[in-house]
N, CA, C and O of each residue as an XYZ file, in Angstrom:
584
protein
N      48.433     -7.462    -25.528
C      47.278     -8.291    -25.826
C      46.849     -9.079    -24.587
O      45.658     -9.147    -24.282
N      47.799     -9.668    -23.877
C      47.490    -10.435    -22.678
C      46.897     -9.531    -21.593
O      45.968     -9.919    -20.883
N      47.451     -8.324    -21.479
C      46.953     -7.374    -20.487
C      45.509     -6.967    -20.819
O      44.675     -6.874    -19.918
N      45.212     -6.730    -22.074
C      43.862     -6.366    -22.496
C      42.887     -7.503    -22.190
O      41.772     -7.257    -21.729
N      43.293     -8.709    -22.436
C      42.462     -9.875    -22.153
C      42.203    -10.002    -20.654
O      41.089    -10.310    -20.230
N      43.241     -9.762    -19.861
C      43.100     -9.827    -18.407
C      42.130     -8.745    -17.914
O      41.263     -9.029    -17.088
N      42.267     -7.512    -18.409
C      41.367     -6.420    -18.022
C      39.932     -6.723    -18.426
O      38.996     -6.455    -17.672
N      39.763     -7.284    -19.619
C      38.437     -7.651    -20.086
C      37.827     -8.714    -19.171
O      36.640     -8.646    -18.851
N      38.617     -9.679    -18.754
C      38.155    -10.750    -17.880
C      37.716    -10.191    -16.526
O      36.693    -10.615    -15.988
N      38.466     -9.258    -15.980
C      38.115     -8.641    -14.699
C      36.812     -7.856    -14.835
O      35.942     -7.940    -13.968
N      36.679     -7.099    -15.910
C      35.471     -6.325    -16.149
C      34.259     -7.239    -16.303
O      33.202     -6.960    -15.736
N      34.394     -8.304    -17.048
C      33.301     -9.242    -17.263
C      32.865     -9.877    -15.947
O      31.668    -10.000    -15.689
N      33.813    -10.279    -15.120
C      33.474    -10.868    -13.818
C      32.749     -9.868    -12.929
O      31.786    -10.228    -12.252
N      33.195     -8.626    -12.923
C      32.544     -7.592    -12.117
C      31.109     -7.369    -12.580
O      30.207     -7.230    -11.753
N      30.890     -7.333    -13.874
C      29.538     -7.157    -14.410
C      28.635     -8.331    -14.048
O      27.473     -8.133    -13.693
N      29.156     -9.535    -14.134
C      28.364    -10.717    -13.803
C      28.004    -10.744    -12.322
O      26.871    -11.077    -11.972
N      28.940    -10.402    -11.452
C      28.658    -10.370    -10.022
C      27.621     -9.306     -9.695
O      26.734     -9.534     -8.872
N      27.724     -8.159    -10.326
C      26.754     -7.090    -10.112
C      25.364     -7.500    -10.562
O      24.374     -7.194     -9.897
N      25.291     -8.183    -11.677
C      23.996     -8.638    -12.181
C      23.374     -9.672    -11.245
O      22.161     -9.673    -11.032
N      24.197    -10.541    -10.696
C      23.684    -11.563     -9.779
C      23.182    -10.947     -8.485
O      22.160    -11.382     -7.955
N      23.877     -9.945     -7.966
C      23.472     -9.319     -6.699
C      22.101     -8.694     -6.825
O      21.349     -8.671     -5.852
N      21.755     -8.189     -7.987
C      20.452     -7.581     -8.185
C      19.323     -8.589     -8.239
O      18.157     -8.196     -8.191
N      19.626     -9.876     -8.337
C      18.604    -10.908     -8.440
C      18.725    -11.949     -7.338
O      18.296    -13.090     -7.511
N      19.302    -11.568     -6.216
C      19.429    -12.501     -5.101
C      18.108    -12.597     -4.356
O      17.422    -11.595     -4.152
N      17.761    -13.799     -3.955
C      16.553    -13.979     -3.167
C      16.810    -13.528     -1.731
O      17.952    -13.286     -1.339
N      15.739    -13.419     -0.959
C      15.875    -13.015      0.438
C      16.790    -13.973      1.186
O      17.649    -13.540      1.953
N      16.608    -15.291      0.964
C      17.436    -16.254      1.683
C      18.906    -16.115      1.324
O      19.765    -16.289      2.188
N      19.218    -15.803      0.069
C      20.616    -15.586     -0.331
C      21.141    -14.262      0.220
O      22.259    -14.194      0.730
N      20.335    -13.222      0.114
C      20.760    -11.887      0.542
C      20.868    -11.784      2.056
O      21.706    -11.041      2.565
N      20.036    -12.516      2.778
C      20.033    -12.468      4.229
C      21.411    -12.802      4.802
O      21.832    -12.223      5.803
N      22.107    -13.740      4.159
C      23.448    -14.118      4.623
C      24.482    -13.028      4.330
O      25.528    -12.984      4.977
N      24.205    -12.151      3.366
C      25.164    -11.120      2.964
C      24.857     -9.739      3.541
O      25.678     -8.830      3.424
N      23.700     -9.571      4.154
C      23.333     -8.257      4.683
C      24.288     -7.857      5.803
O      24.674     -8.685      6.627
N      24.661     -6.594      5.823
C      25.511     -6.149      6.932
C      24.754     -6.248      8.255
O      23.525     -6.179      8.293
N      25.503     -6.410      9.323
C      24.894     -6.464     10.643
C      24.198     -5.133     10.911
O      24.742     -4.063     10.641
N      23.008     -5.222     11.435
C      22.229     -4.024     11.745
C      22.911     -3.290     12.896
O      23.227     -3.906     13.913
N      23.142     -1.984     12.756
C      23.720     -1.227     13.872
C      22.845     -1.360     15.125
O      21.618     -1.346     15.024
N      23.461     -1.486     16.294
C      22.736     -1.723     17.540
C      21.765     -0.596     17.875
O      20.758     -0.827     18.544
N      22.054      0.612     17.421
C      21.202      1.758     17.748
C      20.146      2.047     16.687
O      19.488      3.086     16.742
N      19.973      1.148     15.724
C      19.001      1.352     14.645
C      18.068      0.152     14.523
O      18.340     -0.928     15.046
N      16.971      0.371     13.823
C      16.071     -0.701     13.452
C      16.146     -0.893     11.942
O      16.670     -0.036     11.231
N      15.628     -2.004     11.455
C      15.661     -2.283     10.010
C      14.227     -2.407      9.503
O      13.415     -3.149     10.055
N      13.937     -1.657      8.431
C      12.613     -1.684      7.817
C      12.739     -2.376      6.465
O      13.462     -1.915      5.581
N      12.031     -3.480      6.320
C      11.986     -4.205      5.050
C      10.728     -3.780      4.304
O       9.637     -3.736      4.871
N      10.897     -3.470      3.034
C       9.777     -3.161      2.151
C       9.720     -4.274      1.113
O      10.745     -4.631      0.532
N       8.544     -4.822      0.877
C       8.451     -5.895     -0.110
C       7.102     -5.885     -0.808
O       6.104     -5.365     -0.308
N       7.127     -6.486     -1.992
C       5.903     -6.604     -2.788
C       5.896     -7.958     -3.473
O       6.727     -8.223     -4.342
N       4.961     -8.817     -3.085
C       4.848    -10.115     -3.758
C       4.512     -9.939     -5.241
O       4.037     -8.882     -5.655
N       4.757    -10.963     -6.020
C       4.427    -10.936     -7.452
C       2.963    -11.303     -7.642
O       2.572    -12.435     -7.358
N       2.154    -10.375     -8.114
C       0.746    -10.685     -8.358
C       0.534    -11.162     -9.793
O       1.439    -11.107    -10.626
N      -0.669    -11.626    -10.055
C      -1.018    -11.994    -11.420
C      -1.340    -10.752    -12.246
O      -1.138    -10.740    -13.460
N      -1.841     -9.707    -11.585
C      -2.138     -8.462    -12.288
C      -1.462     -7.308    -11.542
O      -1.068     -7.453    -10.385
N      -1.336     -6.186    -12.204
C      -0.791     -4.991    -11.565
C       0.704     -4.830    -11.677
O       1.276     -3.976    -10.999
N       1.367     -5.624    -12.516
C       2.826     -5.535    -12.636
C       3.294     -4.212    -13.232
O       4.450     -3.834    -13.044
N       2.426     -3.503    -13.942
C       2.820     -2.231    -14.548
C       2.782     -1.074    -13.553
O       3.278      0.015    -13.844
N       2.199     -1.305    -12.395
C       2.051     -0.253    -11.399
C       3.236     -0.333    -10.435
O       3.356     -1.289     -9.669
N       4.104      0.668    -10.479
C       5.320      0.670     -9.661
C       5.535      2.045     -9.023
O       6.441      2.776     -9.423
N       4.721      2.395     -8.049
C       4.843      3.719     -7.432
C       6.034      3.800     -6.481
O       6.522      2.782     -5.991
N       6.491      5.019     -6.229
C       7.564      5.201     -5.254
C       7.063      4.935     -3.839
O       5.880      5.103     -3.541
N       7.975      4.521     -2.982
C       7.685      4.335     -1.562
C       8.354      5.471     -0.808
O       9.546      5.727     -0.977
N       7.573      6.150      0.027
C       8.108      7.254      0.823
C       8.054      6.898      2.301
O       7.061      6.362      2.794
N       9.139      7.208      2.992
C       9.236      7.009      4.428
C       9.336      8.389      5.063
O      10.321      9.100      4.866
N       8.308      8.765      5.829
C       8.218     10.112      6.409
C       8.412     11.197      5.364
O       9.094     12.193      5.604
N       7.798     10.991      4.191
C       7.808     11.995      3.130
C       9.031     11.987      2.233
O       9.108     12.783      1.297
N       9.994     11.102      2.497
C      11.207     11.047      1.666
C      11.225      9.733      0.883
O      10.982      8.670      1.456
N      11.514      9.796     -0.431
C      11.545      8.563     -1.222
C      12.689      7.642     -0.775
O      13.826      8.077     -0.592
N      12.350      6.353     -0.604
C      13.365      5.362     -0.220
C      13.486      4.235     -1.229
O      14.449      3.469     -1.180
N      12.529      4.115     -2.147
C      12.570      3.038     -3.132
C      11.302      3.023     -3.959
O      10.521      3.975     -3.963
N      11.119      1.912     -4.662
C       9.979      1.743     -5.562
C       9.312      0.410     -5.258
O       9.983     -0.574     -4.947
N       8.001      0.385     -5.348
C       7.239     -0.841     -5.143
C       7.237     -1.643     -6.445
O       6.345     -1.490     -7.280
N       8.237     -2.490     -6.603
C       8.347     -3.350     -7.778
C       7.870     -4.755     -7.428
O       8.252     -5.287     -6.387
N       7.040     -5.370     -8.277
C       6.547     -6.714     -7.982
C       7.686     -7.723     -7.875
O       8.624     -7.702     -8.672
N       7.593     -8.594     -6.896
C       8.558     -9.677     -6.733
C       9.873     -9.264     -6.109
O      10.851    -10.007     -6.197
N       9.926     -8.081     -5.471
C      11.192     -7.601     -4.917
C      11.045     -7.154     -3.468
O       9.939     -6.964     -2.962
N      12.202     -6.991     -2.815
C      12.260     -6.416     -1.485
C      13.518     -5.570     -1.378
O      14.462     -5.742     -2.149
N      13.523     -4.664     -0.425
C      14.725     -3.916     -0.049
C      14.553     -3.502      1.403
O      13.476     -3.669      1.975
N      15.600     -2.967      1.995
C      15.513     -2.559      3.388
C      16.276     -1.261      3.610
O      17.152     -0.894      2.827
N      15.928     -0.577      4.691
C      16.665      0.597      5.138
C      16.857      0.476      6.646
O      15.963      0.014      7.355
N      18.009      0.887      7.127
C      18.276      0.962      8.552
C      17.942      2.377      9.005
O      18.402      3.349      8.406
N      17.146      2.492     10.058
C      16.652      3.794     10.490
C      16.737      3.940     12.001
O      16.766      2.955     12.739
N      16.777      5.190     12.444
C      16.779      5.494     13.867
C      15.442      5.099     14.478
O      14.424      5.091     13.786
N      15.433      4.771     15.765
C      14.159      4.492     16.431
C      13.228      5.700     16.335
O      13.677      6.846     16.335
N      11.939      5.427     16.254
C      10.970      6.511     16.167
C       9.681      6.051     15.524
O       9.475      4.861     15.289
N       8.817      7.008     15.244
C       7.540      6.752     14.590
C       7.675      7.092     13.112
O       8.210      8.139     12.747
N       7.186      6.198     12.275
C       7.325      6.352     10.831
C       5.978      6.234     10.133
O       5.078      5.522     10.579
N       5.872      6.958      9.021
C       4.723      6.834      8.139
C       5.233      6.428      6.767
O       6.166      7.035      6.239
N       4.624      5.406      6.191
C       4.970      4.930      4.850
C       3.808      5.256      3.929
O       2.648      5.013      4.262
N       4.131      5.808      2.768
C       3.121      6.090      1.744
C       3.598      5.488      0.432
O       4.772      5.589      0.074
N       2.669      4.860     -0.277
C       2.999      4.242     -1.565
C       1.766      4.314     -2.461
O       0.770      3.632     -2.219
N       1.842      5.138     -3.489
C       0.751      5.226     -4.445
C      -0.446      5.977     -3.905
O      -0.329      6.807     -3.004
N      -1.609      5.666     -4.477
C      -2.858      6.354     -4.142
C      -3.849      5.369     -3.546
O      -3.677      4.153     -3.623
N      -4.874      5.924     -2.961
C      -5.939      5.088     -2.424
C      -6.050      5.229     -0.922
O      -5.166      5.768     -0.257
N      -7.171      4.726     -0.401
C      -7.454      4.838      1.026
C      -6.479      4.046      1.891
O      -6.248      4.400      3.047
N      -5.913      2.987      1.347
C      -5.037      2.117      2.128
C      -3.571      2.232      1.710
O      -2.792      1.301      1.917
N      -3.196      3.361      1.127
C      -1.840      3.519      0.602
C      -0.831      3.982      1.652
O       0.357      4.100      1.354
N      -1.292      4.246      2.881
C      -0.403      4.715      3.933
C      -0.555      3.859      5.178
O      -1.625      3.315      5.452
N       0.531      3.750      5.924
C       0.500      3.070      7.211
C       1.535      3.717      8.119
O       2.480      4.350      7.646
N       1.353      3.556      9.417
C       2.288      4.111     10.397
C       2.710      3.013     11.361
O       1.984      2.041     11.569
N       3.887      3.179     11.943
C       4.387      2.225     12.925
C       5.498      2.875     13.734
O       6.044      3.910     13.350
N       5.820      2.255     14.851
C       6.960      2.662     15.668
C       8.072      1.656     15.469
O       7.823      0.457     15.342
N       9.304      2.151     15.442
C      10.486      1.317     15.252
C      11.398      1.483     16.457
O      11.723      2.606     16.841
N      11.808      0.378     17.052
C      12.729      0.400     18.183
C      14.120     -0.038     17.722
O      14.257     -0.704     16.696
N      15.132      0.332     18.471
C      16.500     -0.105     18.165
C      16.544     -1.634     18.185
O      16.008     -2.263     19.097
N      17.180     -2.220     17.182
C      17.307     -3.667     17.077
C      16.105     -4.374     16.475
O      16.155     -5.582     16.243
N      15.033     -3.653     16.219
C      13.798     -4.249     15.723
C      13.778     -4.314     14.195
O      14.342     -3.456     13.516
N      13.119     -5.344     13.669
C      12.826     -5.450     12.236
C      11.335     -5.229     12.048
O      10.517     -5.790     12.776
N      10.988     -4.400     11.057
C       9.585     -4.168     10.696
C       9.444     -4.494      9.217
O      10.299     -4.128      8.411
N       8.362     -5.182      8.863
C       8.116     -5.588      7.483
C       6.900     -4.849      6.946
O       5.809     -4.937      7.509
N       7.099     -4.117      5.847
C       6.026     -3.358      5.211
C       5.775     -3.956      3.828
O       6.660     -3.981      2.973
N       4.546     -4.437      3.632
C       4.173     -5.035      2.348
C       3.344     -4.038      1.555
O       2.450     -3.383      2.090
N       3.659     -3.937      0.266
C       2.818     -3.189     -0.660
C       2.234     -4.186     -1.648
O       2.896     -5.144     -2.046
N       0.997     -3.953     -2.037
C       0.361     -4.817     -3.038
C      -0.721     -4.023     -3.735
O      -1.239     -3.042     -3.202
N      -1.050     -4.461     -4.926
C      -2.080     -3.793     -5.714
C      -3.439     -4.111     -5.123
O      -3.771     -5.263     -4.846
N      -4.221     -3.040     -4.935
C      -5.590     -3.200     -4.450
C      -6.546     -3.162     -5.622
O      -6.256     -3.704     -6.688
N      -7.677     -2.528     -5.428
C      -8.673     -2.436     -6.485
C      -8.302     -1.418     -7.549
O      -7.428     -0.577     -7.342
N      -8.969     -1.500     -8.681
C      -8.742     -0.564     -9.778
C      -8.630     -1.283    -11.101
O      -9.132     -2.394    -11.272
N      -7.954     -0.623    -12.045
C      -7.787     -1.202    -13.380
C      -6.351     -1.681    -13.556
O      -5.526     -1.558    -12.651
N      -6.070     -2.222    -14.725
C      -4.715     -2.715    -15.000
C      -3.686     -1.600    -15.023
O      -2.513     -1.843    -14.740
N      -4.097     -0.386    -15.353
C      -3.156      0.718    -15.483
C      -3.199      1.658    -14.277
O      -2.189      2.264    -13.919
N      -4.360      1.771    -13.661
C      -4.490      2.683    -12.523
C      -5.187      1.946    -11.389
O      -6.400      1.737    -11.424
N      -4.421      1.558    -10.394
C      -4.956      0.839     -9.248
C      -4.459      1.472     -7.969
O      -3.476      2.212     -7.960
N      -5.152      1.169     -6.895
C      -4.687      1.627     -5.600
C      -3.647      0.639     -5.065
O      -3.606     -0.524     -5.466
N      -2.826      1.123     -4.169
C      -1.813      0.287     -3.533
C      -2.189      0.136     -2.065
O      -2.504      1.119     -1.394
N      -2.156     -1.084     -1.574
C      -2.384     -1.355     -0.162
C      -1.021     -1.454      0.500
O      -0.187     -2.268      0.106
N      -0.800     -0.619      1.509
C       0.470     -0.579      2.237
C       0.184     -0.956      3.678
O      -0.620     -0.301      4.340
N       0.837     -2.015      4.179
C       0.532     -2.474      5.527
C       1.746     -3.103      6.203
O       2.606     -3.690      5.548
N       1.798     -2.966      7.529
C       2.823     -3.611      8.330
C       2.376     -5.052      8.559
O       1.235     -5.308      8.945
N       3.285     -5.982      8.314
C       2.984     -7.404      8.429
C       3.810     -7.988      9.583
O       5.004     -7.704      9.680
N       3.200     -8.798     10.458
C       3.971     -9.427     11.535
C       5.111    -10.281     10.971
O       4.973    -10.885      9.907
N       6.220    -10.326     11.681
C       7.415    -11.044     11.217
C       7.104    -12.481     10.809
O       7.568    -12.943      9.766
N       6.327    -13.184     11.620
C       6.012    -14.584     11.326
C       5.275    -14.785     10.014
O       5.419    -15.829      9.378
N       4.495    -13.809      9.605
C       3.776    -13.892      8.330
C       4.612    -13.334      7.183
O       4.490    -13.789      6.045
N       5.465    -12.346      7.479
C       6.246    -11.689      6.418
C       7.375    -12.569      5.896
O       7.612    -12.610      4.688
N       8.072    -13.272      6.778
C       9.238    -14.067      6.347
C       8.870    -15.076      5.256
O       9.580    -15.138      4.252
N       7.803    -15.868      5.396
C       7.462    -16.784      4.298
C       7.120    -16.060      2.995
O       7.419    -16.564      1.913
N       6.494    -14.877      3.091
C       6.137    -14.126      1.885
C       7.365    -13.550      1.187
O       7.434    -13.535     -0.042
N       8.315    -13.086      1.955
C       9.490    -12.397      1.395
C      10.564    -13.396      0.937
O      11.452    -13.046      0.160
N      10.477    -14.619      1.418
C      11.535    -15.619      1.211
C      11.956    -15.801     -0.249
O      13.151    -15.890     -0.528
N      11.024    -15.858     -1.168
C      11.367    -16.096     -2.565
C      11.511    -14.843     -3.415
O      11.740    -14.937     -4.621
N      11.380    -13.662     -2.799
C      11.466    -12.423     -3.557
C      12.927    -12.042     -3.819
O      13.831    -12.486     -3.110
N      13.143    -11.222     -4.837
C      14.494    -10.796     -5.219
C      14.848     -9.467     -4.571
O      14.002     -8.583     -4.436
N      16.089     -9.339     -4.178
C      16.592     -8.104     -3.605
C      16.678     -7.021     -4.676
O      17.243     -7.249     -5.746
N      16.125     -5.855     -4.398
C      16.164     -4.730     -5.310
C      17.304     -3.814     -4.867
O      17.170     -3.090     -3.880
N      18.410     -3.842     -5.582
C      19.600     -3.085     -5.190
C      19.586     -1.663     -5.751
O      20.579     -0.947     -5.617
N      18.490     -1.238     -6.374
C      18.466      0.077     -7.026
C      17.971      1.205     -6.137
O      18.000      2.363     -6.554
N      17.525      0.910     -4.944
C      16.946      1.974     -4.097
C      17.986      2.900     -3.531
O      17.650      3.836     -2.806
């Protein structure tokens, strides 16, 4: 009986920690992120929480490969080799952007709902300068599902 209670307690703690990690803000997660490898750059993808468009959650593709989902109020990152990248998210004239990534560099890519209806809207995908991106991403939650 004591052993079962102990196992249950360990399982419960693990579940609670896992649930918390999925809802960490950028400021909390920033302290826990692994050090970026010296030969790679880090690409942050984020989407602020809008008043409308929360039902629209298209996949985000990096050079044609899915890396995550554009969920409102969240961010995630990927470490990538230096090079030229194209990001695509959803449909519309502004759903794609390109940039170059250098070793040691951080690039911030914001997705947001553009024009359209509540169910079908375009997504605006754009590279945001670090100084403007950090305040926007600060209160967003880390998306650990990518």
